[in-house]
C-alpha positions as CSV (number, residue, x, y, z in Angstrom):
1,M,-9.8,23.7,-3.9
2,N,-6.7,23.7,-1.6
3,L,-4.7,20.5,-1.4
4,S,-1.6,19.5,0.7
5,L,0.7,17.2,-1.2
6,S,3.2,14.6,0.1
7,M,6.7,13.6,-1.2
8,G,5.7,10.1,-0.2
9,L,2.7,9.9,-2.5
10,F,1.9,10.0,-6.3
11,S,2.1,13.4,-7.9
12,S,4.0,15.1,-5.1
13,N,4.5,18.5,-6.8
14,D,1.2,19.3,-8.3
15,I,-2.2,17.7,-9.3
16,D,-1.2,15.3,-12.2
17,A,-2.4,16.0,-15.7
18,G,-4.3,12.8,-15.8
19,S,-6.5,13.8,-12.9
20,R,-7.1,17.2,-14.5
21,L,-8.2,15.6,-17.8
22,L,-10.6,13.3,-16.0
23,L,-12.1,16.2,-14.0
24,K,-12.5,18.2,-17.2
25,S,-14.4,15.2,-18.8
26,M,-16.6,14.9,-15.7
27,A,-17.4,18.7,-15.9
28,S,-18.5,18.4,-19.5
29,E,-20.3,15.1,-19.4
30,L,-22.0,14.8,-16.0
31,D,-25.1,16.3,-14.5
32,F,-23.8,16.6,-10.9
33,S,-27.3,17.2,-9.5
34,T,-28.1,13.5,-10.3
35,I,-25.1,12.1,-8.6
36,N,-25.9,11.1,-5.0
37,T,-23.4,8.3,-4.4
38,A,-19.9,8.0,-5.7
39,V,-16.6,6.2,-5.0
40,D,-13.1,7.3,-5.8
41,I,-10.9,4.1,-6.1
42,G,-7.2,4.8,-5.3
43,C,-8.0,8.2,-4.0
44,G,-4.4,9.3,-3.2
45,I,-4.5,12.7,-1.5
46,G,-8.3,13.0,-2.3
47,T,-8.1,15.1,-5.5
48,L,-10.9,13.5,-7.4
49,G,-13.2,12.9,-4.5
50,I,-12.9,16.4,-3.1
51,A,-13.4,18.0,-6.5
52,L,-16.6,15.9,-6.9
53,K,-17.8,16.8,-3.5
54,K,-17.4,20.5,-4.2
55,K,-19.4,20.2,-7.4
56,A,-22.1,17.9,-5.9
57,P,-22.4,18.7,-2.1
58,Q,-25.4,16.4,-1.8
59,C,-23.3,13.4,-2.9
60,K,-22.1,10.8,-0.5
61,V,-18.5,10.3,-1.6
62,L,-16.4,7.3,-0.5
63,C,-12.6,7.7,-0.9
64,R,-10.7,4.5,-1.0
65,D,-7.0,3.6,-1.1
66,R,-4.6,0.8,0.0
67,D,-2.1,3.4,1.4
68,S,-2.8,4.7,4.9
69,L,-0.7,7.8,4.2
70,A,-3.0,8.6,1.3
71,L,-6.0,8.2,3.5
72,D,-4.4,10.5,6.2
73,F,-3.8,13.2,3.5
74,T,-7.3,12.8,2.1
75,E,-8.7,13.3,5.6
76,H,-6.5,16.4,6.1
77,N,-7.4,17.8,2.7
78,C,-11.1,17.4,3.4
79,Q,-10.7,19.4,6.6
80,V,-8.8,22.1,4.7
81,N,-11.6,22.3,2.2
82,G,-14.4,22.3,4.8
83,I,-15.7,18.9,3.9
84,K,-17.0,17.1,7.1
85,D,-18.9,14.1,5.7
86,M,-16.4,12.4,3.3
87,L,-16.3,8.7,3.8
88,I,-12.7,7.4,3.9
89,Q,-11.9,3.7,3.7
90,R,-8.9,1.4,3.2
91,G,-9.2,-1.2,0.5
92,L,-7.8,-3.0,-2.5
93,F,-9.6,-1.7,-5.7
94,L,-13.2,-3.2,-5.6
95,Q,-12.6,-5.7,-2.9
96,D,-15.4,-5.8,-0.3
97,L,-17.4,-3.1,-1.9
98,E,-21.2,-3.6,-2.2
99,P,-22.4,-4.1,-5.8
100,K,-24.9,-1.7,-7.4
101,S,-24.2,1.0,-4.9
102,F,-22.9,4.1,-6.8
103,D,-24.1,6.6,-9.3
104,L,-20.4,7.2,-10.2
105,L,-17.2,5.3,-9.9
106,I,-14.0,7.2,-10.6
107,C,-10.4,6.1,-10.7
108,N,-7.0,7.4,-11.9
109,V,-5.8,3.8,-12.6
110,P,-2.3,3.1,-11.4
111,A,-0.2,1.9,-14.2
112,K,1.8,-0.5,-12.1
113,A,-1.2,-2.4,-10.7
114,G,-0.6,-5.3,-13.1
115,K,-2.5,-6.4,-16.3
116,P,-4.8,-9.0,-14.6
117,V,-5.7,-6.6,-11.9
118,I,-6.5,-3.8,-14.3
119,D,-8.4,-6.1,-16.7
120,H,-10.5,-7.4,-13.7
121,F,-11.2,-3.8,-12.6
122,I,-12.4,-2.8,-16.1
123,D,-14.6,-5.9,-16.3
124,Q,-16.1,-5.6,-12.9
125,A,-16.3,-1.8,-12.1
126,P,-19.7,-1.2,-13.8
127,L,-21.3,-3.9,-11.7
128,Y,-20.7,-1.7,-8.6
129,C,-22.7,1.1,-10.2
130,L,-26.5,1.6,-10.1
131,P,-28.3,0.8,-13.4
132,H,-28.1,4.5,-14.5
133,G,-24.6,4.9,-13.2
134,R,-21.2,5.1,-15.0
135,V,-17.5,4.5,-14.5
136,A,-15.1,7.3,-15.3
137,I,-11.4,6.5,-15.4
138,V,-8.1,7.9,-16.7
139,V,-5.1,5.8,-17.7
140,V,-1.6,6.6,-19.0
141,Q,-1.4,6.3,-22.8
142,P,0.5,3.0,-22.8
143,L,-2.5,1.3,-21.2
144,R,-5.0,2.6,-23.8
145,Q,-5.0,-0.5,-26.0
146,Q,-5.3,-2.8,-22.9
147,V,-8.3,-0.9,-21.6
148,E,-10.0,-0.8,-25.0
149,T,-9.5,-4.6,-25.4
150,A,-10.8,-5.2,-21.9
151,L,-13.9,-3.0,-22.5
152,D,-14.6,-4.8,-25.8
153,S,-14.1,-8.3,-24.2
154,A,-16.6,-7.4,-21.4
155,G,-19.1,-6.0,-23.8
156,H,-19.2,-2.7,-22.0
157,K,-20.6,0.5,-23.6
158,I,-18.3,3.5,-24.0
159,L,-20.2,6.7,-23.2
160,F,-17.3,9.1,-23.7
161,E,-13.6,8.9,-24.5
162,E,-10.8,11.5,-24.9
163,H,-7.1,11.0,-25.7
164,N,-4.0,13.1,-25.7
165,K,-0.3,12.2,-26.0
166,M,-0.1,11.3,-22.3
167,Y,-3.5,10.1,-21.1
168,S,-6.8,8.5,-22.1
169,V,-10.1,9.0,-20.4
170,F,-13.0,6.6,-20.7
171,H,-16.6,6.8,-19.4
172,F,-18.4,3.5,-19.7
173,T,-21.2,1.3,-18.4
174,G,-22.0,-2.3,-18.6
175,A,-23.3,-5.5,-17.1
176,G,-22.0,-8.9,-16.1
177,E,-21.6,-11.3,-13.2
178,I,-19.8,-10.4,-10.0
179,R,-16.5,-12.2,-9.6
180,N,-14.5,-11.6,-6.4
181,P,-11.3,-13.7,-6.4
182,G,-9.9,-11.9,-3.3
183,L,-6.2,-11.7,-2.9
184,S,-5.6,-14.4,-5.5
185,L,-6.4,-11.7,-8.2
186,Y,-3.0,-10.2,-7.4
187,F,-0.9,-13.4,-7.5
188,R,2.0,-13.2,-9.9
189,H,4.5,-15.9,-9.2
190,E,5.1,-18.8,-6.9
191,D,8.5,-20.3,-6.3
192,Q,11.1,-21.5,-3.8
193,Y,13.6,-18.9,-2.7
194,H,16.9,-19.0,-0.7
195,I,18.6,-16.7,1.7
196,Y,21.9,-18.4,2.6
197,D,21.3,-21.9,3.9
198,Q,17.5,-21.3,4.4
199,S,14.9,-22.0,1.7
200,Y,11.2,-21.2,1.8
201,N,8.2,-21.1,-0.6
202,L,6.6,-17.8,-1.4
203,T,3.7,-16.4,-3.5
204,T,4.3,-12.9,-4.9
205,V,1.9,-10.3,-6.2
206,F,1.6,-7.6,-8.8
207,G,2.1,-4.1,-7.5
208,L,5.1,-4.8,-5.2
209,A,8.8,-5.2,-5.9
210,D,10.9,-8.4,-5.6
211,F,8.2,-10.5,-7.3
212,D,10.7,-13.0,-8.9
213,Q,13.9,-12.7,-6.9
214,I,15.2,-11.7,-3.5
215,S,16.5,-8.2,-3.1
216,W,20.1,-7.9,-2.0
217,K,18.8,-5.8,0.9
218,D,17.1,-8.9,2.3
219,Q,20.2,-10.9,1.6
220,L,22.3,-8.3,3.5
221,T,19.8,-8.4,6.4
222,G,19.9,-12.2,6.5
223,E,23.7,-12.1,6.6
224,T,23.6,-9.6,9.5
225,L,21.3,-11.8,11.5
226,R,23.3,-15.0,11.1
227,G,23.9,-16.6,14.5
228,I,21.3,-14.4,16.2
229,N,18.1,-15.9,17.5
230,R,15.0,-14.5,19.2
231,G,11.5,-15.9,19.9
232,G,8.6,-14.0,21.6
233,H,6.8,-11.1,19.9
234,W,8.2,-10.2,16.4
235,T,7.3,-6.9,14.7
236,L,8.2,-6.4,11.0
237,V,7.7,-3.0,9.4
238,D,7.1,-2.7,5.6
239,P,7.5,-6.5,5.0
240,G,7.0,-6.3,1.2
241,Q,6.2,-9.6,-0.4
242,G,7.1,-11.4,2.8
243,H,10.6,-12.7,1.8
244,F,12.3,-11.7,5.0
245,A,9.4,-12.7,7.2
246,C,9.4,-16.2,5.8
247,Y,13.2,-16.4,6.0
248,L,13.0,-15.6,9.8
249,L,10.6,-18.5,10.4
250,K,13.3,-20.8,9.1
251,A,16.4,-19.0,10.4
252,F,15.3,-18.3,14.0
253,S,15.0,-21.5,16.0
254,G,12.9,-19.8,18.6
255,S,9.2,-19.9,17.5
256,P,7.4,-16.5,17.7
257,R,4.5,-16.2,20.0
258,K,3.1,-13.4,17.8
259,I,4.1,-11.7,14.6
260,T,2.9,-8.1,14.1
261,L,3.1,-6.7,10.5
262,I,3.1,-2.9,10.1
263,S,2.8,-1.0,6.8
264,R,1.2,1.9,5.1
265,D,0.5,-0.5,2.2
266,L,-2.5,-2.9,2.7
267,L,-1.2,-5.2,0.0
268,Q,2.1,-5.7,1.8
269,L,0.2,-6.7,4.9
270,E,-2.1,-9.1,3.1
271,I,0.5,-11.0,1.0
272,T,3.0,-11.3,3.9
273,A,0.3,-12.6,6.2
274,F,-0.8,-15.1,3.5
275,N,2.8,-16.3,3.0
276,L,3.4,-16.6,6.8
277,K,0.3,-18.7,7.2
278,Q,1.6,-21.1,4.4
279,G,4.6,-21.5,6.7
280,K,2.3,-23.3,9.1
281,K,3.8,-21.8,12.3
282,N,1.2,-21.8,15.1
283,C,1.3,-18.2,16.1
284,E,-0.9,-15.1,16.1
285,I,-0.5,-12.8,13.1
286,E,-1.5,-9.2,13.6
287,K,-1.8,-6.6,10.7
288,L,-1.5,-2.9,11.5
289,H,-2.3,-0.5,8.6
290,L,-0.5,2.5,9.9
291,S,1.4,5.5,8.4
292,S,3.5,6.9,11.2
293,E,5.7,5.9,14.1
294,E,3.5,7.8,16.6
295,Q,0.7,5.4,15.6
296,W,2.9,2.4,16.4
297,M,3.3,3.5,20.0
298,E,-0.4,3.3,20.5
299,K,-0.6,-0.3,19.3
300,L,2.7,-1.9,20.4
301,K,4.5,-2.9,23.5
302,D,7.0,-5.5,24.7
303,V,8.3,-6.3,21.3
304,D,11.2,-8.9,21.4
305,F,12.4,-8.5,17.8
306,L,11.7,-5.5,15.6
307,H,12.8,-5.2,11.9
308,I,12.4,-1.9,10.0
309,N,13.1,-1.3,6.4
310,I,14.1,2.4,6.5
311,D,12.8,4.4,3.5
312,P,12.0,7.9,4.9
313,I,9.9,10.4,3.1
314,P,12.1,13.2,1.9
315,R,12.0,16.5,3.7
316,T,10.4,15.1,6.8
317,A,11.7,15.0,10.4
318,W,11.7,11.2,10.9
319,E,14.8,10.3,12.9
320,E,13.8,11.4,16.4
321,P,10.2,10.1,16.3
322,L,11.5,6.7,15.1
323,S,14.2,6.5,17.8
324,I,11.7,7.4,20.5
325,T,9.2,4.8,19.2
326,I,11.8,2.0,19.0
327,N,12.8,2.6,22.7
328,Q,9.1,2.7,23.7
329,V,7.9,-0.5,22.1
330,L,10.9,-2.8,22.7
331,S,11.0,-5.2,25.6
332,H,14.0,-5.3,28.0
333,N,16.8,-7.0,26.1
334,G,14.8,-6.7,22.9
335,L,16.6,-6.7,19.5
336,Y,16.0,-4.4,16.6
337,C,17.3,-4.6,13.1
338,L,17.5,-1.6,10.8
339,T,18.1,-1.9,7.0
340,G,18.4,1.0,4.6
341,R,20.8,3.4,3.0
342,S,23.8,3.9,5.1
343,K,23.1,7.7,5.4
344,D,19.7,6.9,6.8
345,V,20.8,4.2,9.2
346,Q,23.7,6.2,10.6
347,P,21.7,8.8,12.6
348,L,19.9,5.9,14.4
349,T,23.2,4.4,15.5
350,K,24.8,7.5,17.0
351,N,24.8,8.1,20.7
352,L,23.2,4.8,21.6
353,K,22.1,4.7,25.2
354,K,21.4,1.4,27.0
355,S,21.9,-0.3,23.7
356,Q,24.6,-2.3,22.0
357,I,25.3,-3.1,18.3
358,I,25.7,-6.9,17.9
359,G,25.7,-7.1,14.1
360,D,26.7,-4.7,11.3
361,K,27.0,-5.3,7.6
362,R,27.4,-2.9,4.7
363,F,27.2,-3.2,0.9
364,R,27.3,-0.6,-1.8
365,G,25.9,2.2,0.2
366,W,23.5,0.1,2.1
367,R,23.7,-1.0,5.7
368,S,22.0,-3.5,8.0
369,V,22.6,-3.3,11.8
370,V,21.3,-5.3,14.7
371,I,21.1,-3.6,18.1
372,K,20.3,-5.0,21.5
373,K,18.5,-3.0,24.1
374,T,20.2,-3.4,27.5
Protein backbone atom coordinates (compact mmCIF):
# COMPACT_ATOMS: atom_id res chain seq x y z
CA MET A 1 0.00 0.00 0.00
CA ASN A 2 1.44 3.36 -1.11
CA LEU A 3 0.22 6.49 0.63
CA SER A 4 0.90 10.20 0.13
CA LEU A 5 0.94 12.13 3.41
CA SER A 6 0.23 15.80 4.14
CA MET A 7 1.86 18.22 6.59
CA GLY A 8 -1.65 19.63 7.05
CA LEU A 9 -3.20 16.40 8.32
CA PHE A 10 -2.87 14.00 11.25
CA SER A 11 0.19 11.74 11.19
CA SER A 12 2.12 13.70 8.59
CA ASN A 13 5.33 11.64 8.69
CA ASP A 14 4.15 8.04 8.75
CA ILE A 15 1.13 5.82 9.37
CA ASP A 16 0.40 6.29 13.07
CA ALA A 17 0.91 3.43 15.52
CA GLY A 18 -2.77 3.47 16.50
CA SER A 19 -3.91 2.73 12.95
CA ARG A 20 -1.30 -0.03 12.69
CA LEU A 21 -2.61 -1.63 15.89
CA LEU A 22 -6.21 -1.46 14.65
CA LEU A 23 -5.27 -2.97 11.28
CA LYS A 24 -3.39 -5.77 13.06
CA SER A 25 -6.49 -6.57 15.13
CA MET A 26 -8.66 -6.59 12.03
CA ALA A 27 -6.29 -9.01 10.29
CA SER A 28 -6.44 -11.43 13.23
CA GLU A 29 -10.14 -11.15 14.09
CA LEU A 30 -12.09 -10.63 10.86
CA ASP A 31 -13.12 -12.91 8.03
CA PHE A 32 -12.73 -10.43 5.18
CA SER A 33 -14.71 -12.60 2.76
CA THR A 34 -17.87 -11.81 4.76
CA ILE A 35 -17.43 -8.04 4.78
CA ASN A 36 -19.40 -6.47 1.92
CA THR A 37 -20.11 -2.99 3.30
CA ALA A 38 -17.93 -0.85 5.56
CA VAL A 39 -17.44 2.75 6.65
CA ASP A 40 -14.26 4.47 7.84
CA ILE A 41 -15.25 7.37 10.13
CA GLY A 42 -12.68 10.18 10.17
CA CYS A 43 -10.72 8.59 7.35
CA GLY A 44 -7.85 11.10 7.18
CA ILE A 45 -5.64 10.19 4.21
CA GLY A 46 -7.57 6.93 3.75
CA THR A 47 -5.23 4.53 5.56
CA LEU A 48 -7.84 2.24 7.12
CA GLY A 49 -10.33 2.28 4.26
CA ILE A 50 -7.71 1.59 1.60
CA ALA A 51 -6.12 -1.22 3.65
CA LEU A 52 -9.57 -2.79 4.09
CA LYS A 53 -10.36 -2.47 0.40
CA LYS A 54 -7.14 -4.25 -0.50
CA LYS A 55 -7.97 -7.14 1.84
CA ALA A 56 -11.64 -7.27 0.78
CA PRO A 57 -11.90 -6.10 -2.85
CA GLN A 58 -15.60 -7.04 -2.96
CA CYS A 59 -16.40 -4.65 -0.12
CA LYS A 60 -18.13 -1.32 -0.74
CA VAL A 61 -16.11 1.00 1.49
CA LEU A 62 -17.26 4.50 2.43
CA CYS A 63 -14.53 6.91 3.64
CA ARG A 64 -15.86 9.85 5.64
CA ASP A 65 -14.22 12.93 7.12
CA ARG A 66 -15.09 16.51 8.08
CA ASP A 67 -11.85 17.85 6.50
CA SER A 68 -11.98 18.39 2.73
CA LEU A 69 -8.17 18.14 2.47
CA ALA A 70 -8.40 14.67 4.03
CA LEU A 71 -10.99 13.70 1.43
CA ASP A 72 -8.75 15.04 -1.36
CA PHE A 73 -5.84 12.93 -0.08
CA THR A 74 -8.05 9.87 0.30
CA GLU A 75 -9.14 10.24 -3.32
CA HIS A 76 -5.52 10.68 -4.45
CA ASN A 77 -4.33 7.67 -2.45
CA CYS A 78 -7.11 5.54 -3.90
CA GLN A 79 -5.87 6.43 -7.38
CA VAL A 80 -2.27 5.64 -6.41
CA ASN A 81 -3.38 2.22 -5.16
CA GLY A 82 -5.57 1.45 -8.16
CA ILE A 83 -8.87 1.67 -6.27
CA LYS A 84 -11.61 3.05 -8.52
CA ASP A 85 -14.80 2.40 -6.57
CA MET A 86 -14.13 3.91 -3.14
CA LEU A 87 -17.02 6.02 -1.85
CA ILE A 88 -15.79 9.33 -0.38
CA GLN A 89 -18.08 11.59 1.63
CA ARG A 90 -17.89 14.62 3.90
CA GLY A 91 -19.62 14.33 7.25
CA LEU A 92 -19.51 14.74 11.03
CA PHE A 93 -19.04 11.33 12.66
CA LEU A 94 -22.35 9.40 12.26
CA GLN A 95 -24.47 12.36 11.18
CA ASP A 96 -26.77 11.58 8.20
CA LEU A 97 -25.61 7.96 7.86
CA GLU A 98 -28.24 5.28 7.30
CA PRO A 99 -28.68 2.94 10.30
CA LYS A 100 -28.13 -0.82 9.90
CA SER A 101 -26.05 -0.37 6.74
CA PHE A 102 -22.58 -1.80 7.40
CA ASP A 103 -20.87 -5.09 8.13
CA LEU A 104 -17.99 -3.12 9.65
CA LEU A 105 -17.56 0.38 11.08
CA ILE A 106 -13.96 1.42 11.74
CA CYS A 107 -12.54 4.56 13.33
CA ASN A 108 -9.29 5.95 14.70
CA VAL A 109 -11.15 8.11 17.23
CA PRO A 110 -9.77 11.68 17.44
CA ALA A 111 -8.86 12.45 21.04
CA LYS A 112 -9.88 16.10 20.77
CA ALA A 113 -13.43 15.39 19.59
CA GLY A 114 -14.81 16.05 23.09
CA LYS A 115 -16.21 13.70 25.74
CA PRO A 116 -19.94 13.99 24.85
CA VAL A 117 -19.15 13.49 21.16
CA ILE A 118 -17.06 10.37 21.82
CA ASP A 119 -19.59 8.96 24.31
CA HIS A 120 -22.39 9.44 21.78
CA PHE A 121 -20.30 7.77 19.07
CA ILE A 122 -19.60 4.72 21.27
CA ASP A 123 -23.28 4.47 22.22
CA GLN A 124 -24.62 4.83 18.68
CA ALA A 125 -22.00 3.29 16.36
CA PRO A 126 -23.27 -0.33 16.56
CA LEU A 127 -26.71 0.83 15.46
CA TYR A 128 -25.29 1.68 12.04
CA CYS A 129 -24.07 -1.90 11.61
CA LEU A 130 -26.04 -4.86 10.33
CA PRO A 131 -27.11 -7.44 12.96
CA HIS A 132 -23.98 -9.54 12.35
CA GLY A 133 -21.71 -6.52 12.01
CA ARG A 134 -19.19 -4.97 14.38
CA VAL A 135 -17.47 -1.72 15.30
CA ALA A 136 -13.65 -1.67 15.46
CA ILE A 137 -11.95 1.40 16.92
CA VAL A 138 -8.62 2.57 18.29
CA VAL A 139 -8.19 5.30 20.91
CA VAL A 140 -5.21 6.84 22.67
CA GLN A 141 -4.57 5.31 26.08
CA PRO A 142 -5.92 8.30 28.10
CA LEU A 143 -9.36 7.62 26.56
CA ARG A 144 -9.40 3.93 27.50
CA GLN A 145 -11.38 4.33 30.75
CA GLN A 146 -13.88 6.70 29.10
CA VAL A 147 -14.52 4.21 26.29
CA GLU A 148 -14.85 1.29 28.71
CA THR A 149 -17.36 3.27 30.77
CA ALA A 150 -19.34 4.25 27.66
CA LEU A 151 -19.42 0.64 26.43
CA ASP A 152 -20.63 -0.57 29.83
CA SER A 153 -23.28 2.17 30.07
CA ALA A 154 -24.63 1.28 26.63
CA GLY A 155 -24.66 -2.43 27.41
CA HIS A 156 -22.54 -3.21 24.36
CA LYS A 157 -20.69 -6.51 24.00
CA ILE A 158 -16.91 -6.36 23.64
CA LEU A 159 -15.78 -8.93 21.06
CA PHE A 160 -12.06 -8.15 21.24
CA GLU A 161 -9.74 -5.74 22.99
CA GLU A 162 -6.01 -5.09 22.98
CA HIS A 163 -3.98 -2.52 24.89
CA ASN A 164 -0.45 -1.21 24.91
CA LYS A 165 1.21 1.80 26.53
CA MET A 166 -0.05 4.17 23.84
CA TYR A 167 -3.31 2.83 22.41
CA SER A 168 -6.37 0.68 23.04
CA VAL A 169 -8.32 -1.25 20.42
CA PHE A 170 -11.92 -2.35 20.92
CA HIS A 171 -14.17 -4.46 18.70
CA PHE A 172 -17.77 -4.40 19.88
CA THR A 173 -21.40 -4.82 18.95
CA GLY A 174 -24.64 -3.75 20.56
CA ALA A 175 -28.21 -2.52 20.28
CA GLY A 176 -30.22 0.52 21.28
CA GLU A 177 -32.29 3.39 19.97
CA ILE A 178 -31.08 5.81 17.31
CA ARG A 179 -30.52 9.33 18.64
CA ASN A 180 -29.47 12.03 16.22
CA PRO A 181 -29.08 15.38 18.01
CA GLY A 182 -27.46 17.02 14.98
CA LEU A 183 -25.09 19.92 15.57
CA SER A 184 -26.24 20.34 19.18
CA LEU A 185 -24.20 17.23 20.05
CA TYR A 186 -21.08 19.37 19.64
CA PHE A 187 -22.31 22.36 21.68
CA ARG A 188 -19.87 23.25 24.45
CA HIS A 189 -20.49 26.76 25.74
CA GLU A 190 -22.85 29.68 25.23
CA ASP A 191 -21.99 33.19 26.32
CA GLN A 192 -21.82 36.87 25.41
CA TYR A 193 -18.47 37.98 24.00
CA HIS A 194 -16.95 41.41 23.36
CA ILE A 195 -14.57 42.79 20.74
CA TYR A 196 -13.96 46.44 21.59
CA ASP A 197 -17.30 48.22 21.84
CA GLN A 198 -19.28 45.43 20.16
CA SER A 199 -20.89 42.51 21.99
CA TYR A 200 -22.55 39.41 20.55
CA ASN A 201 -23.91 36.05 21.70
CA LEU A 202 -22.17 32.90 20.52
CA THR A 203 -22.48 29.14 20.91
CA THR A 204 -19.18 27.25 20.73
CA VAL A 205 -18.45 23.59 20.02
CA PHE A 206 -16.06 20.84 21.02
CA GLY A 207 -13.26 20.17 18.54
CA LEU A 208 -12.46 23.82 17.72
CA ALA A 209 -10.30 26.43 19.45
CA ASP A 210 -11.56 29.61 21.15
CA PHE A 211 -14.49 27.87 22.84
CA ASP A 212 -14.52 30.02 25.99
CA GLN A 213 -12.71 33.22 25.06
CA ILE A 214 -11.87 35.37 22.04
CA SER A 215 -8.44 34.87 20.55
CA TRP A 216 -6.24 37.93 20.49
CA LYS A 217 -5.94 37.39 16.71
CA ASP A 218 -9.63 38.23 16.40
CA GLN A 219 -9.08 41.18 18.74
CA LEU A 220 -6.21 42.37 16.53
CA THR A 221 -8.34 42.03 13.40
CA GLY A 222 -11.18 43.91 15.03
CA GLU A 223 -8.80 46.74 15.91
CA THR A 224 -7.50 46.85 12.33
CA LEU A 225 -11.01 47.16 10.93
CA ARG A 226 -12.21 49.93 13.25
CA GLY A 227 -13.71 52.75 11.23
CA ILE A 228 -13.90 50.62 8.07
CA ASN A 229 -17.26 49.59 6.68
CA ARG A 230 -18.50 47.48 3.79
CA GLY A 231 -21.78 45.85 2.78
CA GLY A 232 -22.49 43.66 -0.23
CA HIS A 233 -20.99 40.18 -0.52
CA TRP A 234 -18.76 39.08 2.38
CA THR A 235 -16.53 36.00 2.22
CA LEU A 236 -14.89 34.67 5.39
CA VAL A 237 -12.22 31.97 5.14
CA ASP A 238 -11.68 29.59 8.08
CA PRO A 239 -14.17 31.34 10.39
CA GLY A 240 -13.59 29.03 13.39
CA GLN A 241 -16.37 29.19 15.97
CA GLY A 242 -17.79 32.30 14.27
CA HIS A 243 -16.46 34.98 16.63
CA PHE A 244 -15.23 37.30 13.90
CA ALA A 245 -18.27 36.72 11.69
CA CYS A 246 -20.66 37.68 14.48
CA TYR A 247 -18.51 40.69 15.38
CA LEU A 248 -18.70 41.94 11.79
CA LEU A 249 -22.49 41.83 11.86
CA LYS A 250 -22.36 44.29 14.73
CA ALA A 251 -19.34 46.38 13.68
CA PHE A 252 -20.17 47.00 10.00
CA SER A 253 -23.19 49.25 9.61
CA GLY A 254 -23.64 48.11 6.02
CA SER A 255 -25.76 44.96 5.97
CA PRO A 256 -24.33 42.13 3.87
CA ARG A 257 -26.36 40.90 0.93
CA LYS A 258 -24.66 37.52 1.17
CA ILE A 259 -22.11 35.86 3.44
CA THR A 260 -19.98 33.05 2.01
CA LEU A 261 -18.10 30.84 4.48
CA ILE A 262 -15.14 28.81 3.24
CA SER A 263 -13.22 26.15 5.15
CA ARG A 264 -11.67 22.72 4.88
CA ASP A 265 -13.41 21.98 8.16
CA LEU A 266 -17.11 21.17 7.95
CA LEU A 267 -17.58 21.84 11.67
CA GLN A 268 -16.32 25.43 11.27
CA LEU A 269 -18.85 25.99 8.50
CA GLU A 270 -21.75 24.50 10.46
CA ILE A 271 -21.19 26.33 13.76
CA THR A 272 -20.42 29.69 12.13
CA ALA A 273 -23.57 29.46 9.98
CA PHE A 274 -25.57 28.53 13.08
CA ASN A 275 -24.25 31.53 15.02
CA LEU A 276 -24.81 33.93 12.13
CA LYS A 277 -28.43 32.81 11.85
CA GLN A 278 -28.89 33.56 15.55
CA GLY A 279 -27.79 37.13 14.70
CA LYS A 280 -31.03 37.40 12.71
CA LYS A 281 -29.61 39.34 9.78
CA ASN A 282 -31.71 38.82 6.68
CA CYS A 283 -29.06 37.67 4.22
CA GLU A 284 -28.07 34.55 2.32
CA ILE A 285 -25.46 32.32 3.98
CA GLU A 286 -23.43 30.05 1.68
CA LYS A 287 -21.14 27.27 2.96
CA LEU A 288 -18.26 26.08 0.75
CA HIS A 289 -16.36 23.01 1.96
CA LEU A 290 -13.13 23.53 -0.02
CA SER A 291 -9.45 22.82 0.54
CA SER A 292 -7.59 25.04 -1.95
CA GLU A 293 -7.56 28.56 -3.36
CA GLU A 294 -7.96 27.20 -6.89
CA GLN A 295 -11.33 25.76 -5.84
CA TRP A 296 -12.43 29.17 -4.54
CA MET A 297 -12.03 30.72 -7.99
CA GLU A 298 -14.54 28.28 -9.41
CA LYS A 299 -17.16 29.34 -6.86
CA LEU A 300 -16.60 33.02 -6.10
CA LYS A 301 -16.89 36.32 -7.91
CA ASP A 302 -17.58 39.97 -7.09
CA VAL A 303 -16.69 39.69 -3.41
CA ASP A 304 -16.91 43.07 -1.64
CA PHE A 305 -15.19 42.06 1.61
CA LEU A 306 -12.85 39.09 2.04
CA HIS A 307 -11.28 37.98 5.33
CA ILE A 308 -8.63 35.24 5.42
CA ASN A 309 -7.05 33.66 8.49
CA ILE A 310 -3.66 32.72 7.05
CA ASP A 311 -2.36 29.39 8.34
CA PRO A 312 -0.42 27.82 5.45
CA ILE A 313 0.51 24.16 5.28
CA PRO A 314 4.31 23.89 5.70
CA ARG A 315 6.42 23.13 2.64
CA THR A 316 3.73 24.10 0.17
CA ALA A 317 3.79 26.87 -2.45
CA TRP A 318 0.79 28.88 -1.30
CA GLU A 319 1.62 32.59 -1.68
CA GLU A 320 1.20 32.99 -5.44
CA PRO A 321 -2.02 30.92 -5.77
CA LEU A 322 -3.57 32.89 -2.90
CA SER A 323 -2.59 36.26 -4.38
CA ILE A 324 -4.01 35.30 -7.78
CA THR A 325 -7.24 34.07 -6.19
CA ILE A 326 -7.72 37.25 -4.16
CA ASN A 327 -7.42 39.43 -7.26
CA GLN A 328 -9.74 37.17 -9.24
CA VAL A 329 -12.61 37.02 -6.74
CA LEU A 330 -12.67 40.62 -5.43
CA SER A 331 -15.00 43.22 -6.90
CA HIS A 332 -13.75 46.62 -8.05
CA ASN A 333 -12.89 48.61 -4.90
CA GLY A 334 -13.30 45.42 -2.84
CA LEU A 335 -11.60 45.11 0.54
CA TYR A 336 -9.63 42.19 1.89
CA CYS A 337 -8.26 41.57 5.36
CA LEU A 338 -5.38 39.19 6.04
CA THR A 339 -4.60 37.96 9.56
CA GLY A 340 -1.71 35.65 10.45
CA ARG A 341 1.91 35.47 11.46
CA SER A 342 3.81 38.51 10.24
CA LYS A 343 6.17 36.34 8.19
CA ASP A 344 3.18 34.82 6.35
CA VAL A 345 1.34 38.11 5.78
CA GLN A 346 4.45 39.94 4.55
CA PRO A 347 4.75 38.19 1.12
CA LEU A 348 1.14 39.11 0.32
CA THR A 349 1.73 42.82 0.96
CA LYS A 350 4.83 43.19 -1.20
CA ASN A 351 4.65 44.77 -4.66
CA LEU A 352 0.94 45.50 -4.44
CA LYS A 353 -0.50 46.55 -7.79
CA LYS A 354 -3.80 48.40 -8.05
CA SER A 355 -4.20 47.99 -4.30
CA GLN A 356 -3.73 50.16 -1.23
CA ILE A 357 -3.16 49.28 2.44
CA ILE A 358 -5.74 51.14 4.54
CA GLY A 359 -5.25 49.40 7.90
CA ASP A 360 -2.25 47.66 9.46
CA LYS A 361 -1.78 46.41 13.05
CA ARG A 362 0.88 44.15 14.59
CA PHE A 363 1.20 42.37 17.92
CA ARG A 364 3.80 39.89 19.17
CA GLY A 365 4.73 38.49 15.76
CA TRP A 366 1.20 38.60 14.38
CA ARG A 367 -0.23 41.01 11.85
CA SER A 368 -3.60 42.05 10.49
CA VAL A 369 -3.76 44.18 7.36
CA VAL A 370 -6.68 45.61 5.38
CA ILE A 371 -6.12 46.25 1.67
CA LYS A 372 -8.38 48.00 -0.83
CA LYS A 373 -8.42 46.96 -4.46
CA THR A 374 -8.34 50.06 -6.67
